[in-house]
C-alpha positions as CSV (number, residue, x, y, z in Angstrom):
1,X,4.2,16.5,11.1
2,X,7.6,14.8,11.0
3,X,6.4,12.0,13.3
4,X,3.3,11.4,11.1
5,X,5.4,11.0,8.0
6,X,7.9,8.8,9.6
7,X,5.1,6.7,11.1
8,X,3.5,6.3,7.7
9,X,6.7,5.2,6.0
10,X,7.4,2.7,8.8
11,X,3.8,1.4,8.7
12,X,3.7,0.9,4.9
13,X,7.1,-0.8,4.8
14,X,6.1,-3.3,7.5
15,X,3.0,-4.6,5.6
16,X,3.5,-8.3,4.8
17,X,1.3,-10.1,2.3
18,X,3.9,-12.6,0.9
19,X,5.4,-15.8,2.4
20,X,9.0,-16.6,3.0
21,X,8.9,-19.2,0.2
22,X,7.7,-16.5,-2.3
23,X,10.7,-14.3,-1.6
24,X,12.8,-16.6,-4.0
25,X,11.4,-14.2,-6.6
26,X,14.2,-11.8,-5.5
27,X,16.9,-14.1,-6.9
28,X,16.0,-12.9,-10.4
29,X,15.9,-9.2,-9.6
30,X,19.0,-7.0,-10.1
31,X,19.9,-4.2,-7.6
32,X,20.1,-1.1,-9.8
33,X,17.9,-1.8,-12.8
34,X,14.9,-3.4,-11.0
35,X,15.0,-3.0,-7.2
36,X,16.3,0.5,-6.8
37,X,14.2,1.7,-9.8
38,X,11.0,0.2,-8.5
39,X,11.5,1.3,-4.8
40,X,12.3,4.8,-6.0
41,X,9.1,4.9,-8.2
42,X,6.9,3.6,-5.3
43,X,8.4,6.2,-2.9
44,X,7.7,8.9,-5.5
45,X,4.1,7.8,-5.6
46,X,4.0,7.8,-1.8
47,X,5.4,11.3,-1.3
48,X,3.3,12.7,-4.1
49,X,0.1,11.5,-2.4
50,X,1.3,12.7,1.0
51,X,1.5,16.1,-0.6
52,X,-2.3,16.2,-0.7
53,X,-2.3,16.3,3.1
54,X,0.7,18.7,3.5
55,X,1.9,21.6,1.6
56,X,5.5,21.0,2.2
57,X,8.4,20.3,-0.1
58,X,9.3,16.7,-0.9
59,X,12.2,15.2,-2.9
60,X,13.0,11.6,-3.7
61,X,16.4,10.7,-5.2
62,X,18.1,7.6,-6.4
63,X,21.6,8.0,-4.9
64,X,23.4,4.7,-5.2
65,X,26.3,6.1,-3.3
66,X,27.5,7.2,0.2
67,X,25.6,4.3,1.9
68,X,22.2,5.2,0.5
69,X,20.3,3.8,-2.5
70,X,17.2,6.0,-2.2
71,X,16.9,9.2,-0.3
72,X,13.7,10.9,0.8
73,X,13.9,14.6,1.8
74,X,11.1,16.7,3.2
75,X,10.6,19.9,5.1
76,X,8.6,20.2,8.3
77,X,8.3,23.4,10.2
78,X,11.2,24.9,8.3
79,X,13.5,21.9,9.2
80,X,14.7,19.5,6.6
81,X,14.4,15.8,7.3
82,X,16.0,12.9,5.6
83,X,15.1,9.2,5.4
84,X,17.5,6.8,3.7
85,X,17.0,3.3,2.2
86,X,19.8,0.8,1.7
87,X,18.6,-2.0,-0.5
88,X,20.4,-5.4,-0.4
89,X,19.8,-7.7,-3.3
90,X,20.2,-11.5,-3.5
91,X,23.5,-11.0,-5.4
92,X,24.7,-8.5,-2.8
93,X,24.2,-11.1,0.0
94,X,25.8,-13.9,-2.0
95,X,29.1,-12.0,-1.7
96,X,31.3,-13.4,1.1
97,X,32.0,-9.9,2.4
98,X,28.5,-8.6,2.2
99,X,27.9,-7.9,5.9
100,X,31.2,-6.1,6.3
101,X,30.2,-4.0,3.3
102,X,26.7,-3.3,4.8
103,X,28.2,-2.2,8.1
104,X,30.5,0.2,6.3
105,X,27.5,1.6,4.2
106,X,25.4,2.1,7.3
107,X,28.2,4.0,9.1
108,X,28.8,6.1,6.0
109,X,25.1,6.8,5.4
110,X,24.6,8.1,9.0
111,X,27.7,10.2,8.9
112,X,27.3,11.8,5.5
113,X,23.5,12.2,5.3
114,X,22.6,12.9,8.9
115,X,19.5,10.8,8.5
116,X,16.4,10.8,10.8
117,X,15.8,7.2,9.9
118,X,17.7,4.6,7.8
119,X,16.0,1.5,6.4
120,X,17.9,-1.7,5.4
121,X,15.7,-3.4,2.9
122,X,16.6,-7.1,2.4
123,X,15.4,-8.1,-1.1
124,X,16.6,-11.7,-1.1
125,X,15.5,-15.3,-0.6
126,X,14.4,-15.4,3.1
127,X,14.9,-19.2,3.3
128,X,18.2,-19.6,1.5
129,X,19.7,-16.6,3.4
130,X,17.9,-17.3,6.7
131,X,21.1,-17.6,8.8
132,X,22.9,-14.7,7.2
133,X,19.9,-12.4,7.7
134,X,19.4,-13.5,11.3
135,X,23.0,-12.8,12.3
136,X,23.0,-9.5,10.4
137,X,19.7,-8.3,11.9
138,X,20.8,-9.1,15.4
139,X,24.0,-7.1,15.0
140,X,22.2,-4.1,13.3
141,X,19.7,-3.9,16.2
142,X,22.5,-3.8,18.7
143,X,24.0,-0.5,17.5
144,X,21.1,1.1,15.7
145,X,19.8,3.2,18.6
146,X,16.4,2.9,17.1
147,X,17.3,4.8,13.9
148,X,18.0,1.9,11.7
149,X,15.0,-0.2,10.7
150,X,15.2,-3.7,9.1
151,X,12.7,-4.6,6.3
152,X,12.6,-8.3,5.9
153,X,12.2,-10.1,2.6
154,X,8.5,-10.7,2.9
155,X,7.9,-7.0,3.7
156,X,10.2,-5.9,0.9
157,X,8.5,-8.1,-1.7
158,X,5.1,-6.6,-0.6
159,X,6.3,-3.0,-1.1
160,X,8.1,-4.0,-4.4
161,X,4.8,-5.3,-5.8
162,X,2.6,-2.4,-4.7
163,X,0.7,-0.7,-7.4
164,X,-0.6,2.9,-7.3
165,X,-4.0,1.9,-5.9
166,X,-2.3,-0.1,-3.1
167,X,-0.4,3.0,-2.1
168,X,-3.4,5.3,-2.4
169,X,-5.6,3.1,-0.2
170,X,-2.9,2.7,2.5
171,X,-2.3,6.4,2.7
172,X,-6.1,7.1,2.7
173,X,-6.6,4.6,5.5
174,X,-3.7,6.0,7.5
175,X,-5.0,9.6,7.4
176,X,-8.7,8.6,7.8
177,X,-8.4,6.1,10.6
178,X,-11.1,7.9,12.6
179,X,-13.0,9.4,9.7
180,X,-16.7,9.3,10.6
181,X,-17.8,9.3,6.9
182,X,-15.6,6.2,6.2
183,X,-16.9,4.4,9.3
184,X,-20.5,5.2,8.4
185,X,-19.9,3.8,4.9
186,X,-18.5,0.6,6.4
187,X,-21.4,0.3,8.7
188,X,-23.8,0.1,5.6
189,X,-21.9,-3.1,4.6
190,X,-21.5,-4.5,8.1
191,X,-23.7,-7.6,7.6
192,X,-22.4,-8.6,4.2
193,X,-19.8,-11.2,3.4
194,X,-16.7,-10.1,1.6
195,X,-18.0,-11.6,-1.6
196,X,-21.3,-9.8,-1.2
197,X,-19.4,-6.5,-0.6
198,X,-17.3,-7.0,-3.7
199,X,-20.5,-7.5,-5.8
200,X,-22.2,-4.5,-4.3
201,X,-19.1,-2.3,-5.0
202,X,-19.0,-3.5,-8.6
203,X,-22.7,-2.7,-9.0
204,X,-22.3,0.8,-7.5
205,X,-19.4,1.7,-9.7
206,X,-21.0,0.3,-12.8
207,X,-24.2,2.2,-12.1
208,X,-22.6,5.5,-11.2
209,X,-20.3,5.5,-14.2
210,X,-22.7,4.0,-16.8
211,X,-26.0,5.4,-15.4
212,X,-27.8,2.1,-15.8
213,X,-28.7,-1.1,-14.0
214,X,-26.9,-4.4,-14.4
215,X,-28.3,-7.8,-15.4
216,X,-27.9,-10.6,-13.0
217,X,-26.5,-12.9,-15.7
218,X,-23.6,-10.4,-16.1
219,X,-22.4,-10.9,-12.5
220,X,-19.8,-13.5,-11.9
221,X,-19.7,-16.0,-9.0
222,X,-22.8,-14.8,-7.2
223,X,-22.9,-16.6,-3.8
224,X,-25.9,-18.7,-2.8
225,X,-26.8,-16.1,-0.2
226,X,-27.5,-13.6,-3.0
227,X,-30.6,-15.1,-4.6
228,X,-33.5,-13.2,-6.1
229,X,-35.3,-13.0,-2.8
230,X,-32.4,-11.4,-1.1
231,X,-32.2,-8.8,-3.8
232,X,-35.9,-8.1,-3.6
233,X,-35.8,-7.8,0.2
234,X,-32.6,-5.9,0.6
235,X,-32.5,-2.1,1.3
236,X,-29.3,-2.0,-0.8
237,X,-30.9,-2.9,-4.1
238,X,-33.8,-2.3,-6.5
239,X,-34.7,-5.5,-8.3
240,X,-36.6,-5.4,-11.7
241,X,-38.3,-8.8,-12.2
242,X,-39.2,-8.0,-15.8
243,X,-35.6,-7.6,-16.9
244,X,-33.9,-9.6,-14.2
245,X,-31.7,-6.6,-13.4
246,X,-30.7,-4.8,-10.2
247,X,-29.5,-1.4,-9.3
248,X,-28.0,0.1,-6.2
249,X,-30.6,1.8,-4.0
250,X,-28.6,5.0,-3.3
251,X,-31.5,6.9,-1.7
252,X,-31.7,4.4,1.1
253,X,-27.9,4.4,1.8
254,X,-26.8,8.0,1.8
255,X,-23.7,7.4,4.0
256,X,-22.3,4.9,1.5
257,X,-23.5,6.9,-1.5
258,X,-21.9,10.1,-0.4
259,X,-18.6,8.3,0.4
260,X,-18.4,6.8,-3.1
261,X,-19.3,10.2,-4.7
262,X,-16.5,11.8,-2.6
263,X,-13.9,9.2,-3.7
264,X,-14.9,9.6,-7.4
265,X,-14.7,13.4,-7.1
266,X,-11.3,13.6,-5.3
267,X,-9.3,11.0,-7.1
268,X,-8.4,10.9,-10.8
269,X,-9.0,7.2,-11.2
270,X,-10.3,5.0,-14.0
271,X,-13.5,2.9,-13.4
272,X,-11.5,-0.2,-12.5
273,X,-9.2,1.7,-10.2
274,X,-12.2,3.2,-8.3
275,X,-13.6,-0.3,-7.9
276,X,-10.2,-1.6,-6.7
277,X,-9.8,1.3,-4.3
278,X,-13.2,0.8,-2.8
279,X,-12.6,-2.9,-2.2
280,X,-9.3,-2.2,-0.4
281,X,-10.9,0.5,1.7
282,X,-14.3,-1.0,2.5
283,X,-13.6,-4.8,2.8
């Protein structure tokens, strides 16, 4: 199990959805009050959701001392494992002695905490501090022996801005990579564009939660490919010409229907969260 948890942590921290230019956002964020607080909160969500797959004990702490800002502890086969996170802010890196301080913190963290993995999370302007980061990363990689991992600013900003649905969907996809039910649900949508998939998901959630059809005029930005003829001819929909309304044809698409029912039953989410989750999983 240890390798699976470590693999998930590494995978989620390496997701990159922001550009280098956007990392200038970090210039306004303070180390303790914003960065450490948010990273700790997101890791709490992460380990709480991992708990649904394992019955082991997890703990997440904000340490801010001994070379570690956030510490994740978990048990696997009666052994305790520790993963540490050292967060470097824009203000930290502005200090002329910042790299010397970082090396000291990394040495201290490994010695005191006996970590399985240590992440250095650079929360700074990737363009302004490009040279500083390049030199530091090269030096870290020389003596890390594979146990110190660098999270670059674009990746750090992605994790910082994750919401609970982002984290739920990432964990779900991680543990259901080869889930036949998920693959069957995706197959039902195989021939649709992303916009058509979004509209279908909206209609399904609306119908399941409100037990009624939806009027076409209430749908936003319907693409040209989704005209009345396409609704009438599609196995995904029932079209009512009298009311100009459509409903999801659940009896013709049991693989997709059962998947949505399972998600609704297993996750305590609001209507909008279910819709957001399905978009992230199925698109």
